[in-house]
PyMOL commands that place a pseudoatom at each C-alpha (Angstrom):
pseudoatom trace, name=CA, resn=MET, resi=1, chain=A, elem=C, hetatm=0, pos=[-25.997, -34.404, 38.260]
pseudoatom trace, name=CA, resn=GLU, resi=2, chain=A, elem=C, hetatm=0, pos=[-22.806, -32.359, 37.933]
pseudoatom trace, name=CA, resn=PHE, resi=3, chain=A, elem=C, hetatm=0, pos=[-21.415, -35.073, 35.703]
pseudoatom trace, name=CA, resn=PHE, resi=4, chain=A, elem=C, hetatm=0, pos=[-24.166, -34.502, 33.132]
pseudoatom trace, name=CA, resn=GLY, resi=5, chain=A, elem=C, hetatm=0, pos=[-23.499, -30.759, 33.148]
pseudoatom trace, name=CA, resn=MET, resi=6, chain=A, elem=C, hetatm=0, pos=[-19.789, -31.299, 32.490]
pseudoatom trace, name=CA, resn=PHE, resi=7, chain=A, elem=C, hetatm=0, pos=[-20.588, -33.829, 29.760]
pseudoatom trace, name=CA, resn=ALA, resi=8, chain=A, elem=C, hetatm=0, pos=[-22.939, -31.336, 28.061]
pseudoatom trace, name=CA, resn=PHE, resi=9, chain=A, elem=C, hetatm=0, pos=[-20.344, -28.553, 28.321]
pseudoatom trace, name=CA, resn=ILE, resi=10, chain=A, elem=C, hetatm=0, pos=[-17.639, -30.715, 26.721]
pseudoatom trace, name=CA, resn=GLY, resi=11, chain=A, elem=C, hetatm=0, pos=[-20.079, -31.741, 23.984]
pseudoatom trace, name=CA, resn=ILE, resi=12, chain=A, elem=C, hetatm=0, pos=[-20.894, -28.112, 23.188]
pseudoatom trace, name=CA, resn=ILE, resi=13, chain=A, elem=C, hetatm=0, pos=[-17.203, -27.196, 22.978]
pseudoatom trace, name=CA, resn=PHE, resi=14, chain=A, elem=C, hetatm=0, pos=[-16.593, -30.154, 20.650]
pseudoatom trace, name=CA, resn=LEU, resi=15, chain=A, elem=C, hetatm=0, pos=[-19.483, -29.184, 18.364]
pseudoatom trace, name=CA, resn=TYR, resi=16, chain=A, elem=C, hetatm=0, pos=[-18.434, -25.518, 18.324]
pseudoatom trace, name=CA, resn=GLU, resi=17, chain=A, elem=C, hetatm=0, pos=[-14.926, -26.504, 17.172]
pseudoatom trace, name=CA, resn=LYS, resi=18, chain=A, elem=C, hetatm=0, pos=[-16.443, -28.718, 14.484]
pseudoatom trace, name=CA, resn=VAL, resi=19, chain=A, elem=C, hetatm=0, pos=[-18.515, -25.797, 13.143]
pseudoatom trace, name=CA, resn=LYS, resi=20, chain=A, elem=C, hetatm=0, pos=[-15.457, -23.507, 13.117]
pseudoatom trace, name=CA, resn=ARG, resi=21, chain=A, elem=C, hetatm=0, pos=[-13.461, -26.156, 11.244]
pseudoatom trace, name=CA, resn=LEU, resi=22, chain=A, elem=C, hetatm=0, pos=[-16.239, -26.493, 8.649]
pseudoatom trace, name=CA, resn=GLU, resi=23, chain=A, elem=C, hetatm=0, pos=[-16.382, -22.705, 8.201]
pseudoatom trace, name=CA, resn=ARG, resi=24, chain=A, elem=C, hetatm=0, pos=[-12.616, -22.619, 7.657]
pseudoatom trace, name=CA, resn=VAL, resi=25, chain=A, elem=C, hetatm=0, pos=[-12.793, -25.419, 5.040]
pseudoatom trace, name=CA, resn=LEU, resi=26, chain=A, elem=C, hetatm=0, pos=[-15.575, -23.603, 3.195]
pseudoatom trace, name=CA, resn=ARG, resi=27, chain=A, elem=C, hetatm=0, pos=[-13.580, -20.353, 3.252]
pseudoatom trace, name=CA, resn=GLU, resi=28, chain=A, elem=C, hetatm=0, pos=[-10.428, -22.069, 1.971]
pseudoatom trace, name=CA, resn=ASN, resi=29, chain=A, elem=C, hetatm=0, pos=[-12.364, -23.576, -0.942]
pseudoatom trace, name=CA, resn=GLY, resi=30, chain=A, elem=C, hetatm=0, pos=[-13.832, -20.232, -1.961]
pseudoatom trace, name=CA, resn=ILE, resi=31, chain=A, elem=C, hetatm=0, pos=[-17.332, -20.937, -0.707]
pseudoatom trace, name=CA, resn=ARG, resi=32, chain=A, elem=C, hetatm=0, pos=[-18.503, -17.975, 1.339]
pseudoatom trace, name=CA, resn=PRO, resi=33, chain=A, elem=C, hetatm=0, pos=[-21.750, -16.149, 2.034]
pseudoatom trace, name=CA, resn=GLY, resi=34, chain=A, elem=C, hetatm=0, pos=[-22.954, -13.922, -0.796]
pseudoatom trace, name=CA, resn=GLY, resi=35, chain=A, elem=C, hetatm=0, pos=[-22.725, -10.767, 1.316]
pseudoatom trace, name=CA, resn=THR, resi=36, chain=A, elem=C, hetatm=0, pos=[-18.937, -10.869, 1.567]
pseudoatom trace, name=CA, resn=ALA, resi=37, chain=A, elem=C, hetatm=0, pos=[-18.233, -11.480, -2.104]
pseudoatom trace, name=CA, resn=GLY, resi=38, chain=A, elem=C, hetatm=0, pos=[-17.975, -7.803, -3.095]
pseudoatom trace, name=CA, resn=LEU, resi=39, chain=A, elem=C, hetatm=0, pos=[-16.157, -6.444, -0.036]
pseudoatom trace, name=CA, resn=GLY, resi=40, chain=A, elem=C, hetatm=0, pos=[-12.753, -6.710, -1.682]
pseudoatom trace, name=CA, resn=ASP, resi=41, chain=A, elem=C, hetatm=0, pos=[-13.943, -4.637, -4.645]
pseudoatom trace, name=CA, resn=GLN, resi=42, chain=A, elem=C, hetatm=0, pos=[-15.548, -2.065, -2.348]
pseudoatom trace, name=CA, resn=LEU, resi=43, chain=A, elem=C, hetatm=0, pos=[-12.378, -1.672, -0.293]
pseudoatom trace, name=CA, resn=ARG, resi=44, chain=A, elem=C, hetatm=0, pos=[-10.159, -1.448, -3.399]
pseudoatom trace, name=CA, resn=LYS, resi=45, chain=A, elem=C, hetatm=0, pos=[-12.199, 1.580, -4.458]
pseudoatom trace, name=CA, resn=GLN, resi=46, chain=A, elem=C, hetatm=0, pos=[-11.585, 3.165, -1.034]
pseudoatom trace, name=CA, resn=VAL, resi=47, chain=A, elem=C, hetatm=0, pos=[-7.752, 2.822, -1.014]
pseudoatom trace, name=CA, resn=GLY, resi=48, chain=A, elem=C, hetatm=0, pos=[-6.264, 5.953, 0.545]
pseudoatom trace, name=CA, resn=GLN, resi=49, chain=A, elem=C, hetatm=0, pos=[-9.520, 6.997, 2.218]
pseudoatom trace, name=CA, resn=THR, resi=50, chain=A, elem=C, hetatm=0, pos=[-10.649, 6.735, 5.814]
pseudoatom trace, name=CA, resn=VAL, resi=51, chain=A, elem=C, hetatm=0, pos=[-13.541, 4.336, 6.415]
pseudoatom trace, name=CA, resn=MET, resi=52, chain=A, elem=C, hetatm=0, pos=[-15.398, 2.939, 9.410]
pseudoatom trace, name=CA, resn=LEU, resi=53, chain=A, elem=C, hetatm=0, pos=[-15.191, -0.867, 9.462]
pseudoatom trace, name=CA, resn=THR, resi=54, chain=A, elem=C, hetatm=0, pos=[-17.526, -2.923, 11.607]
pseudoatom trace, name=CA, resn=LEU, resi=55, chain=A, elem=C, hetatm=0, pos=[-15.643, -6.098, 12.493]
pseudoatom trace, name=CA, resn=GLU, resi=56, chain=A, elem=C, hetatm=0, pos=[-16.555, -9.305, 14.250]
pseudoatom trace, name=CA, resn=ASP, resi=57, chain=A, elem=C, hetatm=0, pos=[-13.891, -10.289, 16.780]
pseudoatom trace, name=CA, resn=SER, resi=58, chain=A, elem=C, hetatm=0, pos=[-13.105, -13.777, 18.040]
pseudoatom trace, name=CA, resn=ASP, resi=59, chain=A, elem=C, hetatm=0, pos=[-15.789, -13.532, 20.752]
pseudoatom trace, name=CA, resn=GLY, resi=60, chain=A, elem=C, hetatm=0, pos=[-18.493, -12.770, 18.201]
pseudoatom trace, name=CA, resn=ASP, resi=61, chain=A, elem=C, hetatm=0, pos=[-18.823, -9.144, 19.330]
pseudoatom trace, name=CA, resn=LEU, resi=62, chain=A, elem=C, hetatm=0, pos=[-19.074, -6.364, 16.747]
pseudoatom trace, name=CA, resn=VAL, resi=63, chain=A, elem=C, hetatm=0, pos=[-16.427, -3.651, 16.968]
pseudoatom trace, name=CA, resn=GLY, resi=64, chain=A, elem=C, hetatm=0, pos=[-16.277, -0.426, 14.953]
pseudoatom trace, name=CA, resn=LYS, resi=65, chain=A, elem=C, hetatm=0, pos=[-12.827, 0.787, 13.855]
pseudoatom trace, name=CA, resn=GLU, resi=66, chain=A, elem=C, hetatm=0, pos=[-12.026, 3.945, 11.968]
pseudoatom trace, name=CA, resn=CYS, resi=67, chain=A, elem=C, hetatm=0, pos=[-9.069, 3.267, 9.715]
pseudoatom trace, name=CA, resn=LYS, resi=68, chain=A, elem=C, hetatm=0, pos=[-7.355, 4.250, 6.480]
pseudoatom trace, name=CA, resn=VAL, resi=69, chain=A, elem=C, hetatm=0, pos=[-7.375, 1.609, 3.736]
pseudoatom trace, name=CA, resn=LEU, resi=70, chain=A, elem=C, hetatm=0, pos=[-3.860, 0.975, 2.385]
pseudoatom trace, name=CA, resn=ASP, resi=71, chain=A, elem=C, hetatm=0, pos=[-4.468, -2.090, 0.167]
pseudoatom trace, name=CA, resn=ALA, resi=72, chain=A, elem=C, hetatm=0, pos=[-7.100, -4.778, -0.399]
pseudoatom trace, name=CA, resn=ASP, resi=73, chain=A, elem=C, hetatm=0, pos=[-7.689, -7.979, -2.335]
pseudoatom trace, name=CA, resn=GLU, resi=74, chain=A, elem=C, hetatm=0, pos=[-10.442, -10.633, -2.332]
pseudoatom trace, name=CA, resn=ASP, resi=75, chain=A, elem=C, hetatm=0, pos=[-9.590, -12.067, 1.096]
pseudoatom trace, name=CA, resn=TRP, resi=76, chain=A, elem=C, hetatm=0, pos=[-7.516, -9.500, 3.030]
pseudoatom trace, name=CA, resn=ALA, resi=77, chain=A, elem=C, hetatm=0, pos=[-7.287, -5.749, 3.632]
pseudoatom trace, name=CA, resn=LEU, resi=78, chain=A, elem=C, hetatm=0, pos=[-4.282, -3.799, 4.906]
pseudoatom trace, name=CA, resn=VAL, resi=79, chain=A, elem=C, hetatm=0, pos=[-5.409, -0.835, 7.001]
pseudoatom trace, name=CA, resn=ARG, resi=80, chain=A, elem=C, hetatm=0, pos=[-3.829, 1.755, 9.298]
pseudoatom trace, name=CA, resn=ALA, resi=81, chain=A, elem=C, hetatm=0, pos=[-5.797, 2.202, 12.514]
pseudoatom trace, name=CA, resn=ASN, resi=82, chain=A, elem=C, hetatm=0, pos=[-5.448, 4.715, 15.340]
pseudoatom trace, name=CA, resn=GLU, resi=83, chain=A, elem=C, hetatm=0, pos=[-4.718, 3.000, 18.636]
pseudoatom trace, name=CA, resn=GLY, resi=84, chain=A, elem=C, hetatm=0, pos=[-4.536, 6.088, 20.831]
pseudoatom trace, name=CA, resn=LYS, resi=85, chain=A, elem=C, hetatm=0, pos=[-3.414, 9.702, 20.689]
pseudoatom trace, name=CA, resn=LYS, resi=86, chain=A, elem=C, hetatm=0, pos=[-0.311, 9.324, 18.517]
pseudoatom trace, name=CA, resn=ASN, resi=87, chain=A, elem=C, hetatm=0, pos=[-0.198, 5.570, 18.198]
pseudoatom trace, name=CA, resn=GLN, resi=88, chain=A, elem=C, hetatm=0, pos=[-0.984, 4.173, 14.747]
pseudoatom trace, name=CA, resn=CYS, resi=89, chain=A, elem=C, hetatm=0, pos=[-0.529, 0.595, 13.617]
pseudoatom trace, name=CA, resn=GLU, resi=90, chain=A, elem=C, hetatm=0, pos=[-1.000, -1.287, 10.379]
pseudoatom trace, name=CA, resn=LYS, resi=91, chain=A, elem=C, hetatm=0, pos=[-3.286, -4.291, 10.548]
pseudoatom trace, name=CA, resn=LEU, resi=92, chain=A, elem=C, hetatm=0, pos=[-4.087, -7.072, 8.134]
pseudoatom trace, name=CA, resn=ILE, resi=93, chain=A, elem=C, hetatm=0, pos=[-7.814, -7.817, 8.347]
pseudoatom trace, name=CA, resn=ARG, resi=94, chain=A, elem=C, hetatm=0, pos=[-9.525, -10.867, 6.902]
pseudoatom trace, name=CA, resn=LEU, resi=95, chain=A, elem=C, hetatm=0, pos=[-12.594, -9.721, 4.939]
pseudoatom trace, name=CA, resn=ASP, resi=96, chain=A, elem=C, hetatm=0, pos=[-14.677, -12.564, 6.381]
pseudoatom trace, name=CA, resn=SER, resi=97, chain=A, elem=C, hetatm=0, pos=[-14.666, -10.690, 9.695]
pseudoatom trace, name=CA, resn=VAL, resi=98, chain=A, elem=C, hetatm=0, pos=[-15.857, -7.395, 8.121]
pseudoatom trace, name=CA, resn=LYS, resi=99, chain=A, elem=C, hetatm=0, pos=[-19.598, -6.917, 8.529]
pseudoatom trace, name=CA, resn=GLN, resi=100, chain=A, elem=C, hetatm=0, pos=[-20.059, -3.344, 7.300]
pseudoatom trace, name=CA, resn=ILE, resi=101, chain=A, elem=C, hetatm=0, pos=[-18.142, -0.543, 5.576]
pseudoatom trace, name=CA, resn=LYS, resi=102, chain=A, elem=C, hetatm=0, pos=[-19.048, 3.135, 6.051]
pseudoatom trace, name=CA, resn=VAL, resi=103, chain=A, elem=C, hetatm=0, pos=[-17.215, 5.735, 3.978]
pseudoatom trace, name=CA, resn=ARG, resi=104, chain=A, elem=C, hetatm=0, pos=[-16.294, 8.927, 5.830]
for i in range(1, 104): cmd.bond("trace and resi %d" % i, "trace and resi %d" % (i + 1))
show_as sticks, trace
zoom trace
């Protein structure tokens, strides 16, 4: 019985990797969901301003980050985020992981 559980678990991992690979191929060929098409334009308008970005991390969880937009194009955004009291870091964020933009 445990053998079937392990077999199912390995099958799920294999299928999950196949889906991720397909998503990456679609992204590389410029095929993406319609909701993310205008994010680059929206962020280019917000350069120099502080915005709240809702991001999807590698676990699939949504995380809100308040950051200042430094530069943006169709696929990537360069932002400066606060990581503590006096600790700031610049991050390059792929726009496919951005779910929502709120202007402050």
